[in-house]
N, C-alpha and C positions, 0 to 999 in steps of 0.2 A: 525453339520448339514449334513445330508446325501444329495445325489444327487437329490432325489425326492423332498425333502423339499425345496432345493434351486430352483428347476424347477418350483414349484407351489407356493412358499411362498409369493411372492409379490402380486399376485392376490388374494390369500386366505386372506392375512392381509388387503388388500383393501376392500374386501368383508365384513369382520368383522367390520371394522371401518364404512363403509357405512351403515351397518345394525344398528350400534349403533347411527349413526347420524339420521337415519330415526326414530328411537325410540325417540330420544331427540326432534326432530321437532314435532312428534306426541304428545308428552307431552306438548309441547309449545301450540299447537292448543287446546288440551283438557283443558288447564288452561287459556285460553284467557280471561276469566272473573273472575279469582281468584285475589283478591286484593293482592298486593305486590309480585306477582309472577314475576320472572325474566327469560326472554327467554334465553335458552341455545343453544349452538352449539358446534361443535368440530373443533378445528384447524387441519383440515385434513392433510395439507402439513407437519406440524410439527410432527404429529403422525406417518405418513408414513416414515418420515425421521428417527424417533426413531427406527422403524422396520428395516430399511436399514442400520442403523449405521451412517448416515450422520448427521452433526451438524444441530441443529434446526435453522430456519430463525428467525432473529430478526425483531420486528415491527418497523416501521418508526416513529410511534407516539404512545405514551403511551395510548392515548384515543381511539385508534382503537379497541383494545381487552383488556379485563381485565382478568388476570389469577387468577382464584379463586379455584385452586385445580383441582382434577379430579373426574370423575365418574367411574362407573364400566368398567374397560378395557380401559379407555382413558388416564390413567396415567398422569394427569396434563395438558391435552390438552383441557379441558372443558373451554369454553369461554361464557361470558354473553353478549348478544346483547345490544348495545346502541340504544334506540328507536329514530326514526326520529321525532316523535311528542309524548311527554310524556303524559300519561293518568293521570287523577285526582286521581285514586286509586293506583298509582305507579306500575301498571302492565306494563311490557315492551313488551308484546306480541302484534305484529301488524299483523293482520290476513293476509293482502295482502303479506307482506314480508315472513310470514310463509308458506303460500300456494305456493308461488314461489320457496322458498327454498325446500319445500317437493317435488314439481314436478321435480326439478333439481336433488335432491338427489335420487329419485326414478329412474330416467333415468341413473344416474351414478351407481347406484346399479345393474341395469339391464346390463349395459355395462361391469362392473366387473365380473358379473356372466357369461356373454357370453365369456369374455376373458379366464376365468378359465375353462369353458366347452371346448373351443378350445384347451387349453393346455392339458386337460385330453384326449380329442379325439386324439390329436397328439400322445400322449404317448401310448394310446391303439393301434393305427395303427403301431407304431414302434415295439411294443411287438408282434403283429400278423405278422409282416413282410410285411405289405401292402405297 
């Protein structure tokens, strides 16, 4: 890994994961009326730990998250949500939960994008000698 990669990698990786999380939550919302659809999310902390080389955190209760493999780019950090109130058609999407998660994920994505922009701006200033 070169110096530039190490300087930008954390925020770039976070931005990629946050984008994938927004895609998953969007899929959840789009499939809110699909029978037997299971709402998905990313275990963001464990996925970021994978990028940094830190050991993954263990859950305190097996019922909190169910590891069902991975999706594109999430490498085993895809999780299925347990609904607060199950539906009759076995769909686990709860619109209020998904909308709140989408709002938070969008704000997190924007924050990661701003951090990355600041890093690049600082690098440009250093190269120009400002």
